[in-house]
Structures are given as structure tokens and as C-alpha cells.
Backbone bond lengths (Angstrom), bond angles and torsions (degrees), N, CA, C in turn:
res aa  C-N    CA-C-N  psi(-1)  N-CA   C-N-CA  omega(-1)  CA-C   N-CA-C  phi
1 M - - - 1.356 - - 1.429 113.50 -
2 V 1.312 121.10 135.77 1.414 125.80 -176.39 1.602 107.47 -84.30
3 V 1.322 116.94 130.40 1.479 118.76 -173.89 1.550 102.46 -105.11
4 H 1.383 116.62 126.85 1.395 124.17 176.89 1.493 109.21 -124.63
5 S 1.357 118.81 135.17 1.551 118.03 176.05 1.420 110.62 -154.43
6 A 1.331 116.71 -166.62 1.492 123.76 -165.42 1.505 114.28 -66.92
7 A 1.459 116.51 -172.64 1.312 119.88 -155.75 1.563 117.59 -119.41
8 M 1.311 119.53 177.23 1.450 119.39 -177.07 1.460 108.80 -78.75
9 L 1.302 116.57 132.38 1.491 121.67 -172.89 1.572 106.12 -128.68
10 G 1.233 122.56 117.58 1.460 120.56 -157.23 1.501 115.85 -111.97
11 A 1.321 110.25 -154.22 1.504 125.21 -168.13 1.541 110.86 -56.24
12 I 1.272 116.70 151.80 1.464 122.27 179.69 1.552 106.33 -119.85
13 L 1.284 112.00 140.82 1.500 115.68 170.58 1.480 104.76 -81.52
14 P 1.447 116.79 143.39 1.399 118.56 -172.47 1.515 115.98 -53.42
15 L 1.334 120.54 -41.99 1.501 119.06 -178.68 1.517 112.57 -119.44
16 G 1.289 117.58 19.17 1.492 118.98 -178.18 1.474 113.06 -139.36
17 A 1.272 114.60 -167.40 1.454 125.10 -174.67 1.556 106.85 -69.05
18 Q 1.304 110.95 151.68 1.472 121.31 -179.74 1.545 107.56 -78.49
19 Q 1.312 119.04 132.85 1.462 127.39 176.02 1.473 113.08 -129.36
20 I 1.356 118.56 141.31 1.463 118.51 173.97 1.564 104.62 -136.06
21 D 1.336 111.09 140.32 1.477 120.91 -178.81 1.573 108.60 -78.73
22 Y 1.245 116.02 116.33 1.504 121.18 176.47 1.510 112.01 -56.76
23 N 1.345 123.02 -22.98 1.446 126.29 178.12 1.558 116.75 -74.84
24 S 1.321 113.25 -13.96 1.409 117.30 166.10 1.474 116.37 -63.56
25 L 1.343 118.40 135.58 1.491 119.02 -177.83 1.481 113.40 -60.72
26 R 1.283 121.00 -28.93 1.478 121.40 -177.94 1.536 111.41 -95.05
27 S 1.348 121.15 -5.85 1.422 122.02 -169.20 1.565 107.06 -92.19
28 V 1.333 114.44 107.64 1.448 117.58 178.90 1.591 106.84 -119.58
29 V 1.278 117.69 -6.62 1.432 120.51 -178.32 1.543 107.03 -132.00
30 R 1.315 117.78 140.95 1.421 119.27 168.65 1.514 108.73 -119.17
31 L 1.378 114.28 126.20 1.478 121.12 176.60 1.470 111.69 -98.67
32 S 1.280 116.75 140.91 1.413 121.89 175.46 1.499 109.57 -130.98
33 A 1.315 112.75 118.44 1.546 120.60 -178.16 1.572 104.51 -111.61
34 P 1.320 115.41 160.26 1.548 113.99 177.75 1.482 109.01 -65.94
35 E 1.324 110.42 160.31 1.508 121.64 179.13 1.467 107.66 -58.41
36 K 1.324 117.37 -40.49 1.448 120.26 176.86 1.560 103.56 -164.38
37 V 1.302 113.19 162.49 1.460 124.58 179.89 1.589 103.62 -123.07
38 S 1.364 115.14 133.23 1.488 115.84 177.90 1.536 107.97 -116.63
39 A 1.262 116.58 145.60 1.444 125.89 -178.57 1.458 111.07 -159.29
40 T 1.336 113.69 166.51 1.469 124.87 174.64 1.517 109.25 -105.11
41 R 1.282 118.03 167.24 1.431 122.06 174.58 1.516 109.98 -60.89
42 N 1.294 119.36 140.72 1.493 130.11 176.81 1.562 109.16 68.54
43 Q 1.230 120.72 14.66 1.536 124.49 178.05 1.485 110.38 -90.57
44 T 1.261 115.34 147.38 1.600 123.32 173.04 1.478 102.68 -102.53
45 V 1.327 115.94 126.97 1.546 125.25 177.57 1.545 106.61 -122.68
46 T 1.344 114.03 149.88 1.399 120.48 170.59 1.514 111.47 -110.24
47 V 1.316 116.59 132.36 1.483 122.59 176.23 1.409 110.99 -109.31
48 D 1.378 114.80 121.64 1.529 120.27 -177.73 1.523 106.85 -95.34
49 V 1.277 112.50 115.62 1.521 122.14 175.88 1.542 108.21 -102.27
50 V 1.262 121.23 131.70 1.408 123.34 179.68 1.560 105.04 -108.57
51 A 1.367 114.16 127.47 1.460 118.24 172.20 1.529 107.37 -109.34
52 S 1.376 114.76 128.22 1.424 122.17 176.54 1.505 107.25 -109.05
53 M 1.329 120.79 119.72 1.520 121.52 177.58 1.552 110.75 -87.82
54 K 1.238 113.04 144.41 1.503 118.91 171.85 1.501 104.40 -69.42
55 P 1.345 110.87 137.57 1.446 118.82 -174.47 1.614 110.53 -53.73
56 G 1.322 117.44 137.06 1.477 121.34 -179.28 1.508 114.70 94.57
57 Y 1.285 117.23 -8.36 1.482 120.04 -175.16 1.583 107.10 -113.33
58 H 1.281 110.81 158.02 1.492 119.24 172.48 1.475 106.50 -144.93
59 V 1.349 116.37 169.80 1.425 125.76 176.94 1.586 110.62 -133.44
60 A 1.209 115.94 145.94 1.419 120.93 179.86 1.526 109.73 -64.23
61 S 1.342 118.93 133.79 1.462 123.74 -178.43 1.570 108.81 -64.92
62 N 1.338 111.25 170.48 1.410 117.96 172.29 1.494 119.59 -56.70
63 V 1.430 114.67 -23.85 1.489 119.79 179.11 1.449 114.85 -103.68
64 A 1.338 115.79 5.53 1.510 115.70 177.33 1.501 111.35 -65.74
65 P 1.347 117.27 145.95 1.517 120.86 -178.36 1.557 112.44 -67.25
66 N 1.316 115.03 -27.59 1.509 115.39 -176.64 1.533 109.55 -117.65
67 Y 1.287 113.80 136.40 1.501 119.43 -176.08 1.485 118.44 34.21
68 P 1.355 114.35 57.56 1.510 114.27 175.64 1.465 115.80 -63.85
69 L 1.326 115.98 149.71 1.375 122.04 175.00 1.600 107.33 -65.20
70 K 1.448 114.86 125.70 1.425 118.22 -174.12 1.493 107.79 -137.49
71 V 1.285 118.40 134.35 1.555 124.77 176.68 1.567 106.86 -114.25
72 T 1.249 115.53 127.69 1.449 121.86 172.95 1.592 104.85 -130.64
73 L 1.309 111.71 160.28 1.427 123.73 177.79 1.449 115.37 -114.23
74 L 1.368 118.93 122.67 1.431 120.31 -179.03 1.565 107.88 -63.95
75 E 1.282 114.12 145.90 1.503 119.09 -177.66 1.556 111.48 -54.82
76 N 1.414 116.30 129.64 1.395 120.15 -176.19 1.485 104.03 -148.11
77 P 1.389 122.36 122.60 1.484 123.83 -179.23 1.528 110.44 -60.33
78 A 1.386 123.69 -20.92 1.402 124.78 179.23 1.522 119.65 -69.33
79 A 1.359 114.07 -32.77 1.442 118.28 -179.05 1.482 110.54 -169.97
80 E 1.326 114.00 167.61 1.526 117.57 -170.15 1.656 101.48 -138.42
81 L 1.302 111.61 144.46 1.455 119.12 178.74 1.619 109.58 -77.05
82 K 1.243 117.33 116.20 1.407 122.27 -176.62 1.548 110.67 -92.43
83 D 1.312 119.49 -31.71 1.482 123.24 -174.34 1.477 106.44 -165.29
84 V 1.389 112.91 150.98 1.428 123.56 165.72 1.568 110.03 -118.41
85 G 1.262 119.82 122.41 1.458 121.77 176.47 1.516 107.51 -95.93
86 Y 1.367 114.71 122.75 1.431 121.49 -179.65 1.569 107.16 -107.90
87 P 1.322 115.45 152.45 1.433 113.48 177.17 1.533 112.92 -75.45
88 S 1.246 118.88 173.15 1.484 125.62 175.84 1.534 106.28 -64.44
89 P 1.329 120.41 126.45 1.396 122.80 178.62 1.554 111.39 -74.85
90 K 1.343 114.17 154.36 1.434 123.21 178.30 1.508 109.82 -99.97
91 S 1.286 117.43 150.69 1.557 119.21 174.90 1.443 105.47 -92.19
92 H 1.333 117.96 135.46 1.421 129.84 178.98 1.493 108.18 -127.23
93 Q 1.342 115.62 122.86 1.436 123.33 177.61 1.497 107.79 -90.68
94 L 1.463 115.52 127.94 1.444 120.09 176.65 1.481 107.98 -151.12
95 A 1.306 121.92 130.84 1.509 126.45 178.05 1.509 110.71 48.04
96 G 1.352 118.47 37.77 1.526 119.21 174.82 1.549 110.88 83.10
97 E 1.277 119.49 2.84 1.466 119.21 177.53 1.573 113.21 -117.20
98 T 1.310 115.43 146.03 1.433 119.76 179.16 1.539 105.19 -93.76
99 L 1.362 114.73 125.24 1.416 120.55 179.87 1.538 112.98 -106.78
100 S 1.317 123.73 143.95 1.455 120.65 171.58 1.462 106.94 -97.50
101 V 1.350 114.57 119.10 1.452 120.38 -174.12 1.541 114.16 -139.53
102 F 1.349 113.73 162.90 1.449 121.73 166.10 1.545 107.13 -112.57
103 D 1.429 116.16 143.86 1.428 120.82 175.49 1.485 105.19 -147.19
104 G 1.342 115.26 177.40 1.408 122.42 -177.67 1.564 114.10 60.64
105 D 1.202 118.83 -137.56 1.509 123.09 174.02 1.575 107.77 -100.69
106 F 1.362 112.80 138.54 1.483 115.02 178.12 1.565 105.03 -153.64
107 H 1.301 111.76 156.57 1.480 122.71 -175.34 1.617 111.71 -105.66
108 L 1.323 110.47 139.82 1.433 117.23 172.48 1.636 104.39 -115.27
109 K 1.274 116.99 131.26 1.447 119.99 177.75 1.538 108.90 -112.53
110 L 1.332 111.94 110.08 1.446 121.47 -179.72 1.481 110.04 -99.48
111 T 1.373 113.98 118.34 1.501 122.59 -177.52 1.525 106.17 -95.37
112 L 1.328 116.92 116.68 1.494 120.96 174.55 1.495 108.59 -109.13
113 K 1.382 112.51 143.77 1.466 119.35 169.05 1.553 108.32 -110.89
114 V 1.319 112.13 120.25 1.445 118.16 -179.97 1.548 111.98 -77.16
115 S 1.223 119.03 132.87 1.431 125.62 -173.46 1.553 107.38 -64.68
116 P 1.405 122.05 144.17 1.463 122.23 173.18 1.542 114.41 -63.52
117 N 1.314 114.57 -20.73 1.474 120.76 177.05 1.563 117.08 -108.41
118 A 1.317 112.05 17.27 1.465 117.46 179.55 1.432 115.52 -57.79
119 P 1.327 123.07 136.92 1.479 122.50 -178.82 1.519 108.36 -68.16
120 I 1.339 112.11 138.85 1.540 118.45 173.79 1.429 109.88 -67.49
121 G 1.301 117.96 139.78 1.506 124.69 -176.67 1.488 113.46 117.76
122 R 1.302 117.52 -168.98 1.377 127.73 -175.75 1.552 113.82 -87.20
123 T 1.220 118.99 129.91 1.475 123.15 172.22 1.521 109.25 -133.06
124 M 1.318 114.12 152.78 1.471 117.27 177.23 1.429 112.81 -100.13
125 M 1.324 119.23 119.85 1.441 126.16 175.93 1.506 106.27 -85.81
126 T 1.346 114.56 129.94 1.533 117.60 -177.88 1.496 105.73 -120.90
127 S 1.296 116.70 124.67 1.470 127.72 179.94 1.492 106.00 -108.99
128 K 1.405 120.75 149.33 1.371 125.16 162.43 1.383 112.96 -107.94
129 V 1.328 117.79 132.25 1.456 123.86 -178.96 1.543 109.58 -112.58
130 R 1.250 118.59 117.75 1.429 125.91 176.26 1.459 114.01 -96.14
131 Y 1.351 119.57 131.31 1.389 121.05 -170.04 1.554 112.01 -158.41
132 Q 1.298 115.07 171.30 1.478 121.84 167.91 1.538 103.88 -150.53
133 A 1.321 115.96 127.25 1.516 121.05 178.56 1.559 107.03 -102.10
134 C 1.369 110.01 142.68 1.413 120.49 177.47 1.445 114.88 -141.04
135 D 1.299 116.59 151.13 1.493 118.03 167.25 1.525 107.95 -110.59
136 D 1.358 121.00 -163.25 1.460 117.20 -175.94 1.630 112.21 -84.59
137 R 1.402 113.96 7.57 1.439 115.53 174.63 1.496 113.92 -118.70
138 I 1.312 118.07 -39.22 1.455 123.17 -172.34 1.497 111.19 -139.48
139 C 1.302 114.53 158.20 1.463 121.40 173.92 1.552 104.81 -115.76
140 L 1.290 114.37 140.53 1.530 121.92 175.12 1.538 104.85 -81.73
141 R 1.328 115.73 158.98 1.442 127.10 179.71 1.578 108.89 -54.23
142 P 1.307 120.67 128.29 1.450 118.24 173.12 1.513 112.87 -54.12
143 D 1.297 118.16 148.98 1.439 123.95 -171.73 1.449 113.05 -152.73
144 T 1.263 120.33 164.57 1.498 128.41 174.95 1.497 106.34 -132.35
145 I 1.332 111.15 136.74 1.422 117.61 -178.04 1.526 109.77 -136.60
146 E 1.312 115.11 150.17 1.527 119.27 175.15 1.526 114.50 -81.67
147 L 1.310 115.21 146.41 1.435 126.41 172.74 1.563 105.26 -128.37
148 K 1.331 110.68 124.89 1.505 115.09 -177.31 1.503 108.86 -117.97
149 V 1.356 109.78 134.70 1.547 116.61 -179.51 1.550 107.46 -130.20
150 P 1.368 113.20 119.23 1.490 113.42 176.42 1.584 112.43 -67.94
151 L 1.269 121.43 133.95 1.430 130.53 -178.13 1.554 108.43 -116.50
152 D 1.276 116.28 109.42 1.498 119.03 176.60 1.601 106.25 -95.90
153 I 1.294 112.64 121.66 1.546 120.28 -174.08 1.582 105.03 -103.54
154 R 1.226 119.59 124.17 1.487 125.92 -175.53 1.596 106.88 -112.97
155 N 1.285 114.23 161.52 1.504 118.08 173.96 1.520 108.48 -70.35
């Protein structure tokens, strides 16, 4: 059975959106997060992360049986991850199998709940994104990469 799954999600600028160079051998997805997210204590906010796939590649969807795309948030007293909204997956035929994948550009919606006791000011929210990128011939090694989003908490 051919295993196909999520994609390469790369380096983060300390205070800005994440960018990955397509010329890197392992870079098959570019993630773009907002420059910053602003919220008040006890507020729920949604962070829109755009994933842009390198042409010819796909990643397993969040419902795929093998190496599904998965987003988690590292523990942080400022906020917790309540939900991740994934797009509707596409069906991809390969070697007689129907795979559940994402390709092209797609959006991930991260819903964060700010703690009622969150410190005022900027904090960096760090997510882990688990994936495996594939084309129609090979799959890259499964990997996990960090996604950082600056969260500005106001009164």
C-alpha cells in the first residue's frame, strides 16, 4: 500500500508570518500565518493559516488513515487550542487506491481560547504540524514542524 500524507511546513520569522523557500529540497509547502493576532482575555479567536503546496505534491488530509495532517498547540498559559478547521479533502487516485488529500492552496482555521488570566502583552503561540508530503511517485519521510503565531493580549 502506498502511504501519502501531509506536507513540509517551515521556518517562522520571529514576529511575522511563516515563509518557506520552494527552492529548498524539503520545502513542498509554504505556510503563511498572520503577522500577529490580537485578543482580549477570555476571548475566542480564529487564526487563518494558508498552506500553499508546491505543484505536483499533495498531503494526506486530517481524516486519512496513514500520517494524517495534524495540528497541535504546545502548552501555553496564555491560550489553548480549542479546534482546528480543515478544508474538505479531495479524492486522489493512485495505484488503484483512493486517497484523502489536500493539494494546491488550502486554509487551516485554528481556534484559540485566550485564558482569563493570560498576561497582557505579546506571547508566541507554538503549534506542531505533523505531515507527510508525497507526489505521484514517492513520499517524503513523515515529519513534524513548528508553526509560530504572535498573540497580542489586550485588556
